[in-house]
N, C-alpha and C positions, 0 to 999 in steps of 0.2 A: 501372565495371570489372567484367568478367565473372568470377564465382567459379571457382576451380580445382576439379578433381575432388576433391582432398583437402579443400577447404573444403566442398563439397557433402556429403561424407561426414560431417564433424563436425557440420554443421547437423542432419543426420538423427539422428546419435547423441545430440545434446543434446535432441532433441524427443521421444524415446521412452525409456521406462524400460529396455528390453532392450539398448540400445546396439548394435543390429544394423544395420550400414550396408547401404544398398541394394547389390545385387550389382555393378552397373557401377562405382559409386564405389569400393567396397572393392577390386575387381579393379584399378582404375587406381592406387590407393594401393599395392597389392602390387607392381605392375609398376614403379612409381617407386622403391619400396624396393629392388627387385632391381637397378635401374640404378645407384642410389647405392652400394650395397655392391659391385657389380662394379667401379665406378671406384676405390673404396678398395682392393680386393683387387689391382687391376692395379698398385698401387704396389710390389708385391713384398714389402717389409717396411715397417712403420711404427713400428719400434722408436724410442723417444724419443732414443736416442743415435746414430741414423742421420742421414743428410744432411738438412739443412734447405734446401739450395740446389739439389739435383738435382730437376728437374721431373718425372722419370719414375720414380725409385726413392727410397724413404725417407719419413720423417715429413713432410718439406716437401711432397712430392707429396700426401700425405693432407690436409695443411692447405689446399693449393690446391683440392682437391676441395670441401672445406667452404666455402671462400671463394667459389668459383664458384657453388655451389648456393645458398648464402644470398644471394649477389649477384643471382642470377636472380629469386629471390623478392622481394628488395628493389625491383627494377626494376618489378615488377608491383604494388607496394604503394602507389604514388603518393608515395614518399619517406617513408613512415611507419616502415618497417623500416630500421634502420641497422646496417651490418656493421662490426665492430671486430676487428682483429688485435692481441692483447695480447702483446707481446714482453717477456720477463723472463729473469732468470738464477736458477737454483736448484740445490740440491745435496742429497745424501742418501747413505746407504749404497749405494744402487743406481745412483749416479752415480760411485762411487769416492770419495765425499765431496769431489768437485771440482765447482766451479760449471760448469754447462753451460747453453747457451741453450735456451729452450723458448718455444713460442707457443700460446696459446689463441685460439679464434675464437668471437666472440659476435655474435648477431643480436638487437638490442634493439628491442622494440616499446613505445614510451613510452606510459604510461597517459594517459588523457584527463581525469582528474579531479584537480585540484590536491590534494584531500584524500588521495588514494591513490597519487599518481604516484610517490612515493619508496618505495613498497612494491613489491618485485620477487618475482615467481614464476618459478622457474628450472627448466628441464629440460636435462639434459646427458647426452651420451655421450662416451666417451673415444676419441680419434683413434688412440692408439698400440696396437701389437700386440707380441707377443713369441714367440720360439721357446722351446725347452726351457731354454736358458740366458738369463736375463733381461738379461744384459750383451751378448748376441750381437746386434750391429747389422748383420751381413752376411747371415746365412741368411734364406731366405724365411720370412715370418711373415704369412700371408694375412689373419688377423684378421677373417674374415667375420662370425662371430658375436660374438667378443670383440675389439673391440667395434664393428665396422662396423655391426652391428644397432642399437646405441644411438645412433650418430651419425645413422643414417638416421631413427630415430624422432624425434630432435630436429629434423632438417630437415623431415620431413613435418609436424610440429607447427607449425613456423614458417610453412609454406605455408598450412596450414589456418587458423590463428588470425590471421594478418596479412590474410587476405581477408575477415574478418568485418566486416560493416557497423557503423560506430560505434565500433569498438575496444573496449577494456576500461578500467575505472576505474584499475586498477593496471597496473604495467609488467610485461611478459612478456620473459624473456630465454632465448634458445635457444643452447646452448653446445656446442662440441666442444673438449674439453680434451686436452692432452698429459699425459704423465708418470704415468698411473695405475699402470702396471706397475712404475714406478720408486719407488713409495711414495706414491701419491695426491698427487703434487706439483702437477699442474694444478688439481685441485679445491681444494687449499689456496690456490693463487694466485687462483682464481675467487672464493673467499670474501673474500680480502683486497681484490681489485679492487672487489667490490660495496661493501665498506665505504668504500673510497677515493672512490667515486662518490656516497656518501651514501645508498645504498639500505639499507632494512631488509628482510631476507629473510622474506617471508610464507610461503613454502613452496618446497621443492626436491625434484626427482625426479632420481635417476640411473637411466638405462636401461643395464644392463650384462648382456650375454648374454641378449638378448631376441628372438633370431631363429630359434629352432628348437623343435620339440616332441619330436623323437626317439622317435616312436612312442607317446608318452604318451596314454592314454585321457582323462586330464584335461587339457584344452587351456587351462585358465585360467593366466594369468601369476601368479606368486607376487609378493606385495608385502610386503617386510620392514619392520618398524617397531619402534623401541626401546620398552621398557617404562618402568617407573618405580615409585615407592613407592605404597602403598595409595591408590587413588582419584586419584592425581596423575600419570597416565601422560604420556609425552612428547608434545609437539605433533606429532611425526611419527606417533604412534599415532592421534591425532585426525584427521590428514590421511588415513591409511589407512581409518579408519572412514567418513569423508565420501565417499571414493571408492567404497567398497562400497555406501553408500546410493544413490549416483548410478547405479552400474553394475549392482548386484545380485550376490548371492553366486554366481550361475551364471556370471558373467563374470570374476570376480577372486577369487583365493584369498589371504586375509590370513594372514601368518605372523607371529606375535607374538614376534619376536626381532630383535635389531639387524641381523643379516645371517646368511648361512649359517654353519654351525658352523665356527669356526676361520678364517673368511675375512672379507674386508672390501671396501669399495668407496668410490666418490667421495662418497657421502652422509655418510660418517663425520666429515669435518672440520666439517660443519654440525651433525650430531647431538651432537658433543662439546661444543659451546657452547650447546646447548639450543634450536637452531632446528628448525623443522618440516622433516624430510627423510625420504624413503623410498627404497627400492631396488626396482625392477622386475627380475625375472629369469624366464626360461622355466621351465616346469613340471618338466622332467626334464633334467638336465645329463648329458652324456657326456664323461667326463674325458679320453678319448683324443683329443678334439677341442679341448682347451684346453691352452695352454702347452706345446705339443709341436712338435718338428721335424716337417716334412712328410716322411712315410716310410711304407712298408708293411713290417710285421714279422709273420711267421707268419700271414699272411692277414688281419691287422688293419690298417686304414688309420688312420694318425695324422695330425693336423693340422687346423687350423681352416679347412676348405674350404667354398666356396660351395655345393657339391653337397648339403651336409647342412642347408641352410637351409629354412625354411618361411615364405615371404614373406607369405601371407595372415595368418598368426599375427602376424608383425611389424607389419603394417598395423593389426591390431586393438590391439596394444599402444600404437601411436602414437595411435589413436583414444581409448583410455582416458586417456592423458596429456592429450590435448586437452580431454576432458570435465572433468577435475578442475581443470586450469589455467583454463579458461574460467569455471568456476563461482566459483573463489576470487578471480580477478582482477575479476570483476563484482560480488562481494558486498561488503557493508559490512565495515569492519575488525572483528576480534573484540573483545569487551569488553577493557578494560585490565585489569580484575580482577573476580573473583567471590569474595567473602569469605563463608564459612559460619559462622554462629553458631547458638545455640540449644541448646548442650549442657545436659544435665540439665533440660530443659524439654520440654513436649509439642508443640513446634513448631520446625521448622527455619527459620532466617532467613538469607536470601541477600541480600547487598548488592552490586549491580552498578554498576561504574564504567565509563563509556564516553565517548569524545569525541563532541561533537555531529556529526550527519550527517543532512542533509535527505533523503537517499535511503534511510534506514533506517526500516523499518516498526516494528520492535520487537525483542524477544528471545524465544528459546525456552529455558525451563528444562528441562534434561534430567535423567533419573534412570535408575539401573540398580541392581539388587541387587548386592551385593558379589561374588557368584559369577557374575554375567552379564558378557558381554564387549561387548555392544552397548547403546547408549543408546536410551531411549524418551523421547518428548516428553511432559512432565508438564503444562506450562502455558505460555501465551504472555503476555507483558506488553509494554506499549507504551513504557515509559520506564525509564531507569536509576533506581537507588534501591533501597530495601529491599523484598523480597518475603517474606511470611510464609506458610509452608506448614503450616497447622494439622494437628494429629494426624499429624504426620510426624516420625519419630525420625531424629536425625542419626547414630545408631549403626548402623543396618541397611542403609543405602543410600549410594551415591555420587551426587553431583550435578555438573552442569556447566551453562554458559550459552553460547549462541551468538547472534550478531546475524543478523537477517533483513531483507533489503532489500524495498523496495516491489514489486520484480519477482519476489520469492520466492527470490532467491539467498541462500545461507546461508554464514556464515563457519565457520572451524574452531571447535570447542568449547573453552572455557576451563574447566578443572576448578575446582570450588569448594573453597577451602582455608581453614583457620582464619586468623584475624588473627594477625599476628606476636606472639610472646610478649613481654611487657614485659621490660625489662632486669632482670637479677638484682639484687635488693636494692631495687627500686622499690616504692612503696606501692600496693597494689591500689586501684582505684576503689571508692568507697563505693557499695554497692547502693542504688538509689532507694528512698525511703520508710523508711529506717532511720537 
């Protein structure tokens, strides 16, 4: 099977630290992104309360674009990529608290390793768009950037990663969901559907408003990730750090907060239950282009129009998606746990618990000062069990552990945490030798 231009782009991206695609492949991906977004914009509106049956206007038209595009990729995959239309009913304040029909589209690339097959790495954009009034299902709402761009990134990622020889150990799922503007309804359904299918979510990306740079001198996409208590930050934060390691700080800007101030997106249903999830967003948003009726007022153009898009930037976002998805889906599973001990002693003690994996080479012990934001590799070990770090205080540093495959692929880091406290009223264990 001949690799697509998108696939050639991601092969090159994964081979070099800078993640700079060869010009012809990057240009082809940008052209493909433009074509996808143009088809979505041609639906007029994709408000989730608009028609699901009109083939030319409404959210059903947008669904058809996603199904067609994923179907074309599936046909080239030799049957490995499966396209699923998930129909459901849902409700919320932005549906008038009445049940309404909605549909998500998933393209599933099943993992090849039984040990990792039921772990899913997910990338999603939202199909729906909106005008100034979120309940307005009739007015034009082109939704080029919000979120035709995210749907395009998901489709480009499916094309690239389904063309990779040998597949991935874990399962990859490329999604285009409805109902984001009505209250993250499609993402909540996606999380529910994954659980119903028996998948454990290893990582989730939402691409939302990733199609423009709006004159920003800094062309890096922003990646938002949740924080957490001292030294035990969220798995999404670890996912963001791993992406930065792969891509370099010159290619991605990490933002250490859950989402933009006072706003939210489709990663939040995953974040809220402690799953690894991040949000990609363009470097500089122009609010006249978001959630606005298409109009011109006092010389200012309002509306989410395709003319404001930057398709080479969108193609680069998709390539970054592909790099982190390919890495994590090929890596061993993260350790089950990493327990830190050694308080009031001159040595930190880390106990690693992990399932057997014949493709795992070992583990990296990571360390950072409490004031640092990035991990450093302190030591490598070959097997799970206890690791003693002599002359290392547990007070002054944070620690984490990640799995490393024989091919060099690395899992997300798992923070080292104290053992659970004994129940109140229990008798402490007698210290040895006393």
